[in-house]
C-alpha positions in Angstrom: 41.2 114.2 134.2 42.5 110.6 132.9 45.5 110.0 131.6 46.1 107.4 129.4 49.1 105.6 128.1 48.5 104.6 124.4 50.2 100.5 124.3 53.5 101.4 122.2 55.5 99.2 120.3 58.5 100.3 122.7 56.7 98.5 125.3 57.9 95.0 124.5 61.4 96.1 123.8 61.4 97.3 127.0 60.1 94.2 128.5 62.4 92.1 126.6 65.1 94.2 127.6 64.3 94.0 131.1 64.1 90.1 131.4 67.3 89.4 129.6 69.6 88.5 132.8 72.9 90.1 131.0 71.2 93.0 130.2 73.1 96.6 129.7 71.8 99.8 130.4 69.8 101.4 128.0 70.0 104.0 126.0 66.8 105.3 124.1 66.8 107.6 121.5 63.9 108.8 119.0 63.4 111.8 117.5 62.0 114.8 119.9 58.8 115.1 121.8 57.9 111.2 120.7 57.3 110.3 124.3 60.6 108.6 124.9 60.8 110.0 128.7 57.3 108.8 129.1 57.3 105.5 128.0 60.7 104.9 130.0 58.9 106.4 133.3 55.8 104.4 132.6 57.5 101.3 132.1 59.7 101.6 135.2 57.2 102.8 137.7 55.3 99.4 136.6 58.4 96.9 137.0 60.3 98.6 139.9 59.3 99.0 143.4 61.8 102.2 143.3 62.2 105.1 140.7 65.3 107.6 140.7 64.4 109.8 138.3 67.2 112.2 136.9 66.8 115.1 134.3 70.3 116.5 133.9 68.8 119.7 131.8 66.5 120.7 134.1 68.5 120.0 137.4 72.3 120.5 136.1 72.8 120.3 139.7 72.4 116.8 139.9 76.0 116.4 138.1 77.8 116.6 141.2 76.2 113.2 141.9 79.1 111.9 139.0 81.9 114.1 140.7 84.4 113.3 141.5 84.6 109.3 140.6 82.0 106.7 139.4 81.9 104.0 141.9 78.1 102.9 141.9 78.1 103.0 145.7 79.2 106.7 146.3 76.5 108.0 143.4 74.3 105.8 145.7 75.1 108.0 148.7 75.0 111.0 146.8 71.9 111.0 145.4 70.1 109.4 148.5 72.0 112.0 150.7 70.5 115.4 147.9 67.2 113.3 148.1 66.2 111.9 151.6 63.3 110.6 150.4 64.6 108.3 147.7 64.7 104.7 148.0 67.3 102.7 146.5 66.9 98.2 146.7 69.4 96.2 144.6 67.2 94.0 142.2 64.1 96.9 142.9 65.3 100.0 141.9 65.2 101.6 137.9 67.6 105.0 137.3 66.6 107.0 134.6 68.9 109.4 133.6 67.1 111.9 131.0 68.9 114.4 129.3 71.8 112.6 129.8 74.3 114.2 127.0 74.4 117.0 129.7 76.3 115.0 132.1 79.7 112.8 130.6 80.1 111.8 133.5 76.6 110.0 133.9 77.3 109.0 130.4 80.7 107.6 131.7 78.7 105.8 134.9 76.8 103.6 132.4 79.5 101.0 132.3 80.0 100.6 136.0 76.4 100.5 136.7 76.4 97.4 134.3 79.6 96.0 135.6 77.7 96.7 139.3 74.7 94.6 138.1 72.5 95.7 141.4 70.7 98.1 139.6 68.4 98.7 136.1 69.7 101.8 134.4 68.1 103.7 131.5 69.1 106.8 129.5 67.6 109.4 127.5 70.2 111.1 125.3 68.0 114.3 123.2 68.6 113.2 119.7 70.2 116.6 118.3 72.5 116.1 121.1 76.0 114.8 120.3 76.6 112.0 122.4 79.1 109.5 120.9 79.5 107.6 124.0 76.1 106.7 124.3 76.8 104.2 121.2 79.5 102.4 123.6 79.5 98.4 123.9 78.2 99.7 127.4 75.3 99.9 126.7 72.5 98.8 124.8 70.5 101.3 122.1 66.4 101.4 121.6 65.4 103.2 119.1 61.8 104.4 120.0 61.0 105.1 116.2 
């Protein structure tokens, strides 16, 4: 069975975001089930050597990566210790935080990933959840719809 991805408007927005040297972590918003996660993952897999996908709804234990502090190197050390197959390389790795509203510390970490600057981060909050911090100035908001 062939799995075909249709070209979506968000692809061009993602390309513009990636090419901007000063880009911030991306927050992709849209209605439920409109293809936010699929679009971001498809883009990341095509444009980065390494993609680290963390779904906080499906795997609540991933929240431990962001405790007790939000230091980027410590977060990465925790992720790679728990997921030995994961490779992290500065400039070639994109983190995708899905259902980020379920992990407030991951939302807080967006700022530190931005200040660190070595890795690209995109996050996908559930539109029905309250995610007020996803509207702060340390991230770039993109609406899928």
